[in-house]
Backbone as JSON, one array per atom type, in Angstrom:
{
  "sequence": "MLYKFKSKAAGDLIMLEPNGRRVLEIIGKDAGPKGIILPEEMPGAMKALEGAIAREEAEHKAIADEARAKGEVPPKFDAVSLRQRAVPFLDMLRRCSSAGKEIVWGV",
  "N": [[0.62, -1.11, 0.13], [0.26, 2.32, -0.54], [0.63, 5.61, 0.62], [-0.5, 8.46, -0.57], [-0.24, 11.62, -0.11], [-2.21, 14.77, 0.03], [-2.77, 18.11, -1.41], [-3.75, 21.58, -1.58], [-1.85, 23.29, -1.36], [0.55, 22.27, -1.87], [2.84, 19.76, -3.68], [1.72, 16.69, -4.44], [2.73, 14.13, -2.17], [4.44, 11.32, -1.99], [4.45, 8.31, -0.2], [5.89, 4.83, 0.87], [3.94, 2.51, 2.4], [5.08, 1.65, 5.52], [6.54, 3.29, 6.07], [4.87, 5.89, 5.6], [2.77, 5.32, 7.63], [4.5, 4.96, 9.93], [5.14, 7.96, 10.27], [2.54, 8.97, 10.11], [1.65, 7.76, 12.75], [3.88, 9.19, 14.36], [2.73, 11.66, 14.86], [0.32, 11.74, 15.81], [-1.82, 10.66, 14.56], [-4.51, 8.67, 12.87], [-3.5, 6.13, 11.2], [-5.07, 4.81, 9.02], [-6.81, 4.0, 5.87], [-7.52, 6.28, 4.72], [-7.75, 9.88, 5.55], [-7.17, 13.14, 7.29], [-5.14, 16.11, 7.75], [-5.51, 18.92, 9.71], [-4.86, 22.36, 9.19], [-4.76, 23.65, 11.85], [-3.84, 21.59, 13.41], [-1.33, 21.26, 12.29], [1.21, 22.31, 13.34], [1.7, 21.47, 15.82], [2.09, 19.14, 14.79], [4.53, 18.9, 13.71], [6.36, 19.63, 15.48], [5.96, 17.39, 16.9], [6.93, 15.55, 15.0], [9.62, 16.75, 14.56], [10.74, 16.05, 17.11], [10.76, 13.44, 17.25], [12.41, 12.72, 15.21], [15.03, 14.17, 16.3], [15.23, 12.59, 18.71], [15.45, 10.16, 17.6], [18.22, 10.56, 16.55], [19.7, 10.9, 18.54], [19.57, 9.02, 19.99], [20.83, 6.86, 18.29], [23.46, 7.93, 18.21], [24.34, 7.87, 20.66], [24.14, 4.85, 20.95], [26.36, 4.43, 19.28], [28.42, 5.83, 20.32], [28.67, 4.47, 22.51], [29.48, 1.93, 21.99], [31.69, 2.67, 20.44], [33.27, 3.17, 23.01], [33.56, 0.5, 23.86], [35.35, -0.41, 22.53], [34.44, -1.73, 20.48], [32.85, -2.21, 17.2], [30.6, -0.01, 15.61], [27.04, -0.21, 15.68], [25.41, -0.63, 12.49], [22.76, 1.32, 10.98], [19.44, 1.82, 9.9], [19.92, 2.46, 6.4], [18.33, 4.64, 5.34], [17.46, 7.36, 6.87], [15.15, 8.29, 9.82], [15.03, 10.91, 9.7], [15.89, 11.61, 6.78], [13.41, 10.69, 5.45], [11.24, 12.01, 6.69], [11.64, 14.55, 6.24], [10.55, 15.38, 3.44], [7.73, 15.5, 4.18], [7.86, 17.13, 6.41], [8.46, 19.31, 5.08], [5.93, 19.87, 3.39], [3.98, 19.96, 5.4], [4.79, 22.5, 6.81], [4.38, 24.11, 4.24], [1.64, 23.74, 3.78], [0.52, 24.48, 6.25], [1.24, 27.53, 6.4], [-0.3, 28.12, 4.36], [-2.64, 27.38, 5.19], [-4.12, 25.34, 4.36], [-5.52, 22.01, 4.46], [-4.23, 18.9, 4.61], [-4.7, 15.57, 3.22], [-5.29, 12.08, 2.72], [-5.91, 9.12, 0.85], [-8.36, 10.21, -0.57]],
  "CA": [[0.03, -0.05, 0.1], [1.09, 3.55, -0.43], [-0.1, 6.81, 1.29], [-0.7, 9.53, -1.37], [-0.6, 12.71, 0.66], [-2.47, 15.62, -1.23], [-3.07, 19.39, -0.7], [-3.94, 22.4, -2.6], [-0.84, 24.12, -1.13], [1.79, 21.7, -2.05], [2.46, 18.81, -4.84], [1.4, 15.44, -3.56], [3.97, 13.22, -1.34], [4.0, 9.45, -1.86], [5.08, 7.44, 0.84], [5.42, 3.73, 1.37], [3.09, 2.13, 3.6], [5.42, 1.52, 6.78], [7.02, 5.22, 6.17], [3.7, 6.48, 5.83], [2.11, 4.75, 8.91], [5.26, 5.88, 11.06], [4.94, 9.41, 10.26], [1.31, 9.49, 10.75], [1.89, 7.56, 14.18], [4.41, 10.2, 15.33], [1.9, 12.66, 14.88], [-0.51, 11.27, 16.21], [-3.05, 10.55, 13.18], [-4.85, 7.2, 12.72], [-2.74, 5.84, 10.17], [-5.91, 4.2, 8.15], [-6.47, 4.42, 4.5], [-7.95, 7.73, 4.48], [-7.5, 10.96, 6.63], [-6.9, 14.58, 6.97], [-4.61, 16.79, 8.92], [-5.89, 20.34, 9.78], [-4.11, 23.33, 9.54], [-4.53, 23.89, 13.24], [-2.95, 20.48, 13.89], [0.3, 21.08, 11.72], [2.13, 22.86, 14.26], [2.03, 20.09, 16.98], [2.32, 17.84, 14.09], [5.76, 19.45, 12.96], [6.85, 19.48, 16.68], [6.04, 15.88, 17.2], [7.89, 14.83, 13.84], [11.03, 17.16, 14.79], [11.06, 15.85, 18.57], [11.08, 12.23, 16.98], [14.01, 12.77, 14.43], [15.88, 14.3, 17.25], [15.14, 11.4, 19.83], [16.23, 8.9, 16.9], [19.34, 10.7, 16.3], [20.58, 10.98, 19.59], [19.81, 7.28, 20.59], [21.78, 6.3, 17.43], [24.77, 8.59, 18.73], [24.42, 7.07, 22.09], [24.49, 3.56, 20.95], [27.3, 4.31, 18.44], [29.1, 6.08, 21.45], [28.78, 2.91, 23.69], [30.02, 0.64, 20.99], [33.34, 2.82, 20.63], [34.07, 2.97, 24.29], [33.77, -0.49, 24.71], [36.08, -1.28, 21.78], [33.57, -2.5, 19.39], [32.51, -1.6, 16.04], [29.57, 0.51, 15.94], [26.21, -1.24, 14.5], [24.92, -0.07, 11.36], [21.31, 1.57, 11.14], [18.93, 1.81, 8.21], [20.51, 3.23, 5.37], [17.68, 5.73, 5.35], [17.33, 7.8, 8.47], [13.64, 9.09, 10.12], [15.07, 12.76, 9.13], [15.64, 11.7, 5.27], [12.06, 10.09, 4.86], [10.26, 12.8, 7.23], [11.68, 16.13, 5.31], [9.5, 15.9, 2.46], [6.48, 15.74, 4.98], [7.44, 18.24, 7.32], [8.04, 20.81, 3.97], [4.66, 19.91, 3.01], [3.3, 20.7, 6.55], [5.03, 23.86, 6.72], [3.71, 24.91, 3.42], [0.15, 23.75, 4.19], [0.37, 25.33, 7.45], [1.43, 28.76, 5.98], [-1.39, 28.62, 3.21], [-3.95, 27.28, 5.84], [-4.77, 24.24, 3.8], [-5.42, 20.64, 5.06], [-3.5, 17.59, 3.88], [-5.53, 14.72, 2.89], [-4.79, 10.91, 1.93], [-6.94, 8.12, 0.49], [-9.48, 10.61, -1.41]],
  "C": [[1.06, 1.04, 0.07], [0.1, 4.76, -0.05], [0.37, 7.65, 0.15], [-1.13, 10.7, -0.48], [-0.8, 14.05, -0.32], [-2.84, 16.84, -0.45], [-3.13, 20.54, -1.81], [-2.82, 23.47, -2.45], [0.5, 23.63, -1.46], [1.67, 20.43, -3.19], [2.21, 17.64, -3.83], [2.48, 14.8, -3.31], [3.29, 12.09, -1.51], [4.99, 8.87, -0.9], [4.88, 5.89, 0.84], [4.75, 3.36, 2.53], [3.83, 1.97, 5.04], [5.87, 2.7, 7.24], [5.82, 5.95, 6.56], [3.01, 6.42, 7.19], [3.13, 5.14, 10.09], [5.18, 7.29, 11.24], [3.7, 9.64, 10.82], [1.21, 9.37, 12.51], [2.53, 8.67, 15.33], [3.69, 11.16, 15.54], [0.79, 12.68, 15.36], [-2.24, 11.17, 15.46], [-3.23, 9.01, 13.35], [-4.51, 7.06, 11.15], [-3.45, 4.73, 8.97], [-5.78, 4.7, 7.04], [-7.12, 5.85, 3.97], [-8.06, 8.45, 5.83], [-7.05, 12.14, 6.43], [-5.93, 14.94, 8.24], [-5.03, 18.25, 8.75], [-5.07, 21.38, 9.85], [-3.66, 23.52, 10.99], [-3.72, 22.62, 14.07], [-1.6, 20.37, 13.46], [1.34, 21.61, 12.64], [2.67, 21.65, 15.27], [2.47, 19.22, 15.92], [3.99, 17.83, 13.43], [6.66, 19.22, 14.24], [7.39, 18.29, 16.89], [7.49, 15.4, 16.38], [9.49, 15.42, 14.39], [11.77, 16.46, 16.11], [11.45, 14.16, 18.16], [12.53, 12.05, 16.22], [15.12, 13.21, 15.47], [16.24, 13.3, 17.94], [16.04, 10.18, 18.99], [17.7, 9.2, 16.86], [20.35, 10.56, 17.55], [20.7, 9.55, 20.5], [20.68, 6.42, 19.68], [23.32, 6.57, 17.99], [25.47, 7.95, 19.99], [24.96, 5.65, 21.75], [25.71, 3.39, 20.04], [28.61, 4.78, 19.53], [29.76, 5.14, 22.3], [29.56, 2.01, 23.27], [31.54, 0.97, 21.04], [33.84, 2.84, 21.89], [34.27, 1.66, 24.74], [35.15, -1.21, 23.65], [35.53, -1.83, 20.54], [33.24, -1.74, 18.35], [31.19, -0.88, 16.08], [28.58, 0.02, 15.15], [25.92, -0.23, 13.55], [23.1, -0.1, 11.38], [20.8, 1.26, 9.86], [19.69, 2.99, 7.37], [19.59, 4.65, 5.05], [17.15, 6.01, 6.7], [15.44, 8.32, 8.25], [13.88, 10.49, 9.32], [14.92, 12.65, 7.43], [13.93, 11.2, 4.8], [11.09, 11.01, 5.69], [10.6, 14.4, 6.76], [10.89, 16.26, 4.34], [8.11, 16.52, 3.14], [6.58, 16.64, 5.6], [7.56, 19.75, 6.31], [6.66, 20.95, 3.57], [3.86, 20.26, 4.23], [3.65, 21.93, 6.68], [4.39, 24.56, 5.72], [2.21, 25.3, 3.61], [-0.59, 24.88, 5.49], [0.26, 26.98, 7.45], [0.18, 29.16, 5.17], [-2.85, 28.33, 3.97], [-4.72, 26.31, 4.94], [-4.41, 23.0, 4.44], [-4.46, 19.9, 3.84], [-4.51, 16.52, 4.04], [-4.83, 13.39, 2.37], [-5.83, 10.09, 1.9], [-8.3, 8.81, -0.11], [-9.26, 10.71, -2.25]]
}
């Protein structure tokens, strides 16, 4: 399944199901096949997503630092980080929030 996020203030954004579901869960939305993010929800959604990105990066750094301190090779993490997957969605949120337009999917 794909999530196709649409808005009148930004171009369409397509995400694979696992990535779209994760982003929606982070911002507190039901990851169902249809949904909407209202402009008044967008500042909170951006804050939640930016916080999740910062937590993931801090966690990865702490794990790598701990491994180096033990003289071990740091583990490999996903090739594509949450930041890389979420930046286009954050950009869409910013544009839509500024324009006062909702984001919908599954319609």
